[in-house]
C-alpha positions in Angstrom: 31.8 26.7 14.8 30.7 28.9 11.9 33.7 30.7 10.3 33.4 34.6 12.0 33.5 37.8 10.0 35.9 40.3 12.1 33.6 43.6 12.5 34.8 46.7 14.4 32.8 49.9 15.9 33.6 53.2 16.5 30.3 54.5 17.7 29.2 57.5 19.9 25.8 56.5 21.2 26.0 53.7 24.2 22.7 52.9 23.3 23.2 52.2 19.4 26.5 50.3 20.2 24.3 48.2 22.4 21.8 47.5 19.9 24.4 46.8 17.3 25.6 44.5 19.6 22.5 42.4 20.2 21.9 42.5 15.9 25.3 41.0 15.2 25.3 38.3 18.3 25.1 35.3 16.4 28.1 32.8 15.1 28.8 34.8 12.0 30.4 37.9 13.6 32.9 39.2 16.0 32.6 42.1 16.8 35.1 44.8 18.7 33.9 47.6 19.9 36.0 51.3 20.7 35.7 54.3 22.4 38.1 56.5 20.9 39.8 56.7 17.3 43.2 55.8 19.6 41.4 52.6 20.4 40.9 51.8 16.9 44.2 52.9 15.5 46.0 50.7 17.9 44.3 47.8 17.5 44.8 48.2 14.0 48.6 49.6 14.0 50.3 48.1 16.5 48.5 44.7 17.2 47.6 44.3 13.7 44.4 42.5 14.0 42.5 42.4 10.8 38.9 43.9 10.7 36.7 42.4 7.5 34.0 45.9 8.0 34.1 48.9 10.4 31.0 50.3 11.4 31.0 54.3 12.0 29.0 56.6 13.5 28.4 60.3 11.5 29.6 63.7 13.8 31.9 66.9 13.2 34.7 64.3 14.1 33.6 61.7 12.0 35.6 64.0 9.0 38.7 63.9 10.7 39.0 60.0 11.7 38.3 59.3 7.3 40.9 61.9 7.1 43.1 59.9 9.0 42.5 57.0 7.9 43.2 58.0 4.6 46.6 59.3 5.4 47.6 56.2 7.3 46.4 54.4 4.0 44.1 52.4 5.9 41.2 50.9 3.9 38.3 49.2 5.0 34.8 48.0 4.1 33.1 50.2 6.0 29.7 51.3 6.9 28.5 54.3 8.2 25.2 55.0 10.2 23.7 58.5 9.4 20.7 60.2 10.7 19.1 61.6 7.2 17.1 64.8 6.7 16.0 65.3 3.0 17.4 67.9 0.9 15.0 70.1 -2.1 16.9 68.4 -4.7 15.9 65.3 -3.3 19.3 64.2 -2.0 19.9 63.5 1.7 22.7 65.6 4.2 23.4 63.2 6.6 23.6 65.1 10.1 24.1 68.4 8.7 27.1 67.4 6.5 27.4 66.6 3.1 27.9 63.1 2.2 31.2 64.0 0.7 32.3 64.9 3.6 31.5 61.8 5.4 32.7 59.3 2.4 35.4 57.1 3.7 35.7 55.7 0.0 33.6 55.2 -2.8 32.8 52.2 -1.8 31.4 53.2 2.0 27.6 52.2 2.5 26.0 54.9 4.6 22.8 53.4 6.3 20.0 55.7 8.1 20.2 54.8 11.9 16.7 53.6 11.4 17.6 51.0 9.2 19.8 49.3 11.7 17.9 46.2 11.8 19.4 45.2 8.1 22.3 46.0 9.6 24.1 42.6 8.3 23.1 43.1 4.6 24.9 46.2 4.4 27.9 44.9 6.2 27.8 42.2 2.9 26.9 45.1 0.4 30.3 47.3 2.3 32.2 43.5 1.4 30.9 43.5 -2.3 31.3 47.2 -3.0 34.4 47.2 -1.4 36.6 44.1 -3.0 35.0 46.1 -6.4 37.0 48.6 -5.4 40.2 49.6 -8.3 42.9 50.6 -6.7 43.4 53.8 -8.7 39.8 54.9 -7.7 39.1 54.5 -4.2 39.0 58.6 -3.0 35.7 60.0 -2.3 36.8 62.8 -4.6 38.8 61.0 -7.1 41.6 63.1 -7.0 44.7 61.2 -6.7 47.7 62.1 -4.5 50.1 64.7 -5.7 52.7 62.2 -3.6 53.5 60.2 -5.8 54.9 57.6 -3.3 52.6 58.2 -1.1 49.2 57.4 -4.1 51.4 53.6 -4.5 51.1 53.2 -0.5 47.3 53.4 -0.9 46.8 51.5 -4.4 48.8 49.0 -2.7 46.9 48.8 1.0 43.6 48.6 -0.7 44.7 45.9 -3.0 46.5 43.7 0.0 43.4 44.3 2.2 41.1 43.1 -0.7 43.4 40.0 -1.3 43.3 39.6 2.9 39.7 39.8 2.9 39.2 38.0 -0.7 41.5 34.7 0.8 39.3 34.9 4.3 36.0 34.7 2.5 37.4 31.7 0.4 39.7 29.9 3.3 37.4 30.5 6.0 33.8 31.3 5.0 33.6 28.2 2.6 31.8 29.3 -0.7 31.1 32.3 1.0 33.8 34.5 -1.2 32.0 32.9 -4.0 28.5 33.9 -3.5 29.9 37.7 -4.0 31.6 37.2 -7.8 27.5 36.5 -9.1 26.8 38.6 -11.2 22.2 39.3 -11.4 22.7 40.2 -15.5 23.7 36.5 -15.8 20.7 35.5 -13.0 18.3 32.8 -15.3 15.2 35.2 -14.5 17.0 38.1 -16.0 18.4 36.6 -19.5 16.1 37.6 -22.8 13.6 35.2 -23.5 16.3 33.8 -26.5 19.3 33.2 -24.0 17.1 32.0 -21.7 16.0 29.0 -24.2 19.6 28.3 -25.4 21.4 28.4 -21.7 18.3 25.5 -20.6 18.9 23.5 -23.6 22.7 23.4 -22.5 22.0 22.8 -18.9 19.2 19.6 -20.2 22.2 18.1 -22.2 25.1 18.7 -19.4 21.9 17.1 -16.9 21.6 14.4 -20.0 25.1 13.2 -19.6 25.2 12.8 -16.0 22.0 10.1 -16.3 23.5 8.2 -19.0 26.6 7.6 -16.8 25.5 7.8 -13.3 25.6 4.1 -12.8 28.2 3.5 -15.0 31.3 4.3 -12.4 32.7 6.9 -14.7 35.4 8.6 -13.1 34.4 12.0 -13.8 31.1 12.0 -12.9 31.4 14.2 -9.6 32.7 16.7 -11.6 30.0 17.0 -14.1 27.9 17.1 -11.7 30.0 19.9 -9.4 30.4 21.3 -13.3 26.6 21.1 -13.6 26.3 22.6 -10.3 28.6 25.6 -10.8 26.7 26.9 -13.5 23.3 26.0 -12.3 24.7 28.4 -8.6 26.1 31.4 -10.8 22.4 31.5 -12.7 20.8 31.7 -9.8 18.7 28.3 -11.3 16.5 26.9 -8.2 16.0 23.8 -7.0 12.7 23.2 -8.8 13.7 24.2 -12.1 16.0 21.0 -12.0 13.6 19.2 -11.4 11.6 20.1 -14.6 14.7 19.7 -16.3 14.9 16.0 -14.6 11.1 15.1 -15.2 11.4 16.0 -19.0 14.1 14.4 -18.9 13.1 11.0 -18.0 9.8 11.4 -19.3 11.9 11.7 -22.8 13.8 8.6 -22.0 10.6 6.2 -21.0 8.7 7.3 -24.4 11.7 6.2 -26.1 12.2 3.1 -24.2 8.3 2.2 -25.0 8.5 2.6 -29.0 11.5 0.2 -28.3 9.0 -2.1 -26.7 11.3 -1.8 -23.4 10.0 -1.6 -19.7 10.5 1.9 -18.4 10.7 0.4 -14.9 14.8 0.7 -14.8 14.1 5.1 -14.9 13.1 4.8 -11.3 16.4 4.3 -10.3 17.7 7.5 -11.8 15.8 9.2 -9.0 19.0 8.8 -7.0 20.7 11.3 -9.7 18.2 13.9 -8.9 18.5 13.5 -5.0 22.5 13.8 -5.9 22.5 16.9 -7.8 20.3 18.6 -5.5 21.8 17.9 -2.8 25.2 19.2 -4.2 23.3 22.3 -5.4 21.1 23.1 -1.7 24.7 23.0 0.2 26.5 24.9 -2.6 23.4 27.5 -1.6 23.7 26.8 1.8 27.3 27.4 2.3 27.1 30.9 0.0 24.5 32.5 0.6 25.3 35.0 3.5 23.1 34.5 6.5 21.4 37.5 8.8 22.9 35.8 12.0 
């Protein structure tokens, strides 16, 4: 069974709760629905059940709930479902209330109910932003508590929750935690031309080293392949790019063998190198990229 994320909801609309349950009915999530704040706090504080993401609905009661969560030093990745209307300055008012009043912490993700079909993406976004949340800058209004002990308690609670969630992503969800550490700025397609050329030259050199020792029984072979795959993964390198590097390299080897008057038929065996590398890369992408269901 695919490891699950624990999702808890506190929604005012029964229809909305049912829709959400249907959308998250795959094997990736375990959804627990609450009908009252008391049930939610009992689940967290008395039953000590971990929550990986909290989904709330904007309402007149939400600011009070948020205040209670903050006072109890309970910090969780959170998605707030809102009904938004445009404002004169181009911003938005969620159900007639300011965003600040409805914001649990600065990593809270606000989602119009119309976007509910894409809730899985917003859950991922909430988790990503929560894991990056600095412990000293967690509140919506950026104002530290005048009570030092209370402030330190909040910071400690946040860090513990971040550590628990990070460990869960690593241990229970395989490479999924690694996915959240990727920085789009380092993706190959976003690099300046000079850096892109340098990156591909290094990747080709690393792949050449793998090819040269592939049939030699080198004990470091698997590590070399893993290192190359990790580099490719964090740069969001496609499988087709790896194939292109392989073909260029084999073509160069073929020309060299022909210059030496030797047959290049042996190079056909190195298709296994390509298959092995691609298999590693595809498996890492398969296990790491969050699924919608």
